N, C-alpha and C positions, 0 to 999 in steps of 0.2 A: 599705144604707149608700151615700151619695153618693160617687162617685169624683171627686176634684178634680184638674184638670190644671193644672200650673204654667205660667205665662207663659214660664218659662225652658226648658221642655221643647221638643224638636224637633217640627216639624210636617211630616209626610210627605204629599205631594200624590199624587193618583191616577196621575200620569205617572211617579212615582218620585223626583222632586226632593224634597229634605229641607231645610227651613229650620232654622237653628240654634236659633231660638226663635220666639215667637208675637207679637213686636212688629214693627210696620211703620211706616215713614214714608210717608204717602200722597203722591200727586202734588201738586206746587205749581208754579205757573208761575214760571220764573226770569228769562227775558228776557236771558240771558247769552251767546247765540250771536252769531256775526258777522252782518253784514247779509245774507250769503249762506246763513245757517242752519247754519254749521259750529260744532261745540263749541269752546270756548275754554279756556285755562288757568284762567281764573276759575271756570268751571263745574266743571272737574275738582277744583279746590281746595275748592270748596264741598262737593262730594260726598265728598271725602276726610275732611273734618271730620265730616260726618254719619255716615260709615262707622265712625268711631271712637266714635260714640255708643252702640253696642251693639245696635241694632235688627237683627233677623234678616233684614229685607227693606227695601230702599229702592226706591221707585218714582219714576221720573223725571217731570219736568213734560212738558207736551205736546211730543212729537216729531211734526211734521207730515208727512203723506205727500203734501202738495200745497202748494207754495210760494205759490200764488195764494189760499190759504184758511188763513191763519195765525190762531191764537187771539190773537196779539199780535206786534208786531215783536220780534225777538230769540229766537223759537222756533228750536230745532234742526229742520232739514228733511232728510228722506230721501225723495225722490220718484222717484229712479232708482237704479240700482246705483251705489254711491259709488265715486269714483275712489280711487287709492291714498292720496292726501293726506287726504281726508275719512275714509277707513277708518282711517287711523292716528290721527286725532283722536278718532274714536269709541272706538277701542281704549284710548287714553290715559284717556278719561273713564271707561270701564268698569273699567279697572284701579284707578283712584283710588277709585271708588265701591265696590269690593269689598275695599278695603284691610283692613277689619276682619274679614274672613271671612264676610261676609253675602252674601245674594243681591242682585242689582241688576236690576230689570225695567224695560223701556222702555214708557212709555205712548205708544201710537201713535194718531194722531187726525187728523181733518179738520174745519175750523171750520164749514163749511156756511154757513147764513145768519147765524151769529153771527161771521162775519168782519168786522172793523172796516172802515168805509167808506174809511179812509185806506189800507187794504191792497187792497181790491177793492170797487168801488162796485156791482157786480152779481154777487154770489156765487151759486154753484150750490146748489140745495136740492131737496128732493123736489117741492115745488110753489112757485109764485110767491106765497107768503104771507109778508108782512113781519112782523117782530117787533113786538109791540104795546108798544113803548117810545118815549118821547119823547126828543128831543135829536139825532136824526140820526146817532147813533154807528154804526149799521149800514146797509148799502146795501139796494137793492131786489133781492130774490133772483130767480133764473131757474130754472125747472124743469129738472132733469137729463134727458138722453136715456138710453136703455138702454145705449148705447155708453159714455157717460160713467160710468154706474154700474159697468159692467164694468171700466173703466180704473182707477177708484179702488179697487175691490176688489183688483185686482192690485197696486196700489201699496202697500196694507196688507201684502200678502204679501211684496213686495219689501223693504219696510222691516223686517219681522220677520226675514227671512233676513239682512239686513245687520247688524242688532244682534246676532243670534246669532253671526255670524262675528267680530264685534268683541269678544266676550267677555261680553256681557250674559247673564244666566241665565234670562230669561223676558220675556214681553211682556204688557201689559195693553191690550186694545182698548177705546178710549174710546167708549162708547155711552150717555153720560149728559150731563146739564147742557145739553141743547139743541144740542149740536154735530151734525154731519151724520148719523151713524148714529142718534143719539137722536131727531133730528127726523123720520126715517123712521118711527119707532115711534109717533109722536104723530098721532092722527087730526085734530088741529087744524092741525098743520103739513103733514101729508101728505094731500093731497086728490087723489091720483092715481087713475086708473081702469084701470090696467094691473096686471101681476102684482106690482107693488111697492106697491100701495095698496088701500084698502078693508078687508078682513078683517085681523085681527091676524096671521094666518099670512102674508099678503102683506106687511104692514108690517114684519114681522120678517125677511123674506127676505134683504134686503141685509146685515143683521148676521150672520145665520146662514151665509150664503154666504161672507162675509168670514172668519168663524171657520174655516170649512172650508178656504178658500184659504190662510190663514195656517198652519193645522195641516199641510197638505200640503207647505208650503215649509220647515217647521222640523223635521218628524219627530215621532214619538210621545212622545219623552222630554223635550221642551222645554216648560216651563210656558206655557200660553196662558190668560190670564184676560180677563174682560170687566168693565168698569165700567158698572153698570146702575143707573138710578134705581129706587127702589121705586115711585115715581109722580112725575108732573111737577106735581102739585098745581094743575092748571088744570081748570076745569069742561069736560068733554067731551074731556079729554086722555088721556095715558097713565096708566092706573089701576093700583092695587096688584095687582088680580087679573091684569092683563095682564103685569105684571113676573114674577109667579109662573109663568105659562105660558111666557114667553120663557126664563126661567132653566131650566125643565124641558126 
């Protein structure tokens, strides 16, 4: 006899966190932060409304760990330890977003070579490989140094700790859709010949090291998720079998 699980039943994660049901609002870009990347009342109001919708989990839009690599203007940015004013705005946002008794996770990200040219004309990426898109929307990427990789890894960890302190109940590390961590996974975008390029083990190193750094900063009981594509659907790119290995 098949056991049916109701969408209304709780979902307990391996870390011990329990979602009140199995419905989630996925991340969507809002563009409602200030020019300095600080959450606004408008952003808090939006999530207050979504919180009343009944989903057990809300996931924020892109919270960037590097203000020079936004997904779009208006992203929230946490690239250093927030000061008291920013921390208060983050806490207000988290409180509003959890109004309905749901979880609220922060999606933390870095735009990489998909940073718009109006934000950064020479964004950092695994390799100096431009996006194959017309129109000049994105700049000419520059390959990251080992030191820059280490810096961004630590910024992910810093952002995770900041949202935890503000009252968010989990984080989702964005490693999909062509942004920085995703581009390291792709053999088309990542043509490095060091420990971050070549084999899948090397291409996944930045992501896995980032997960480790985040986990060390937030402790064992705080949910840490990863947004990962099943494939990037480009010939010679990140394949389905690769995603299974990375997930494992």
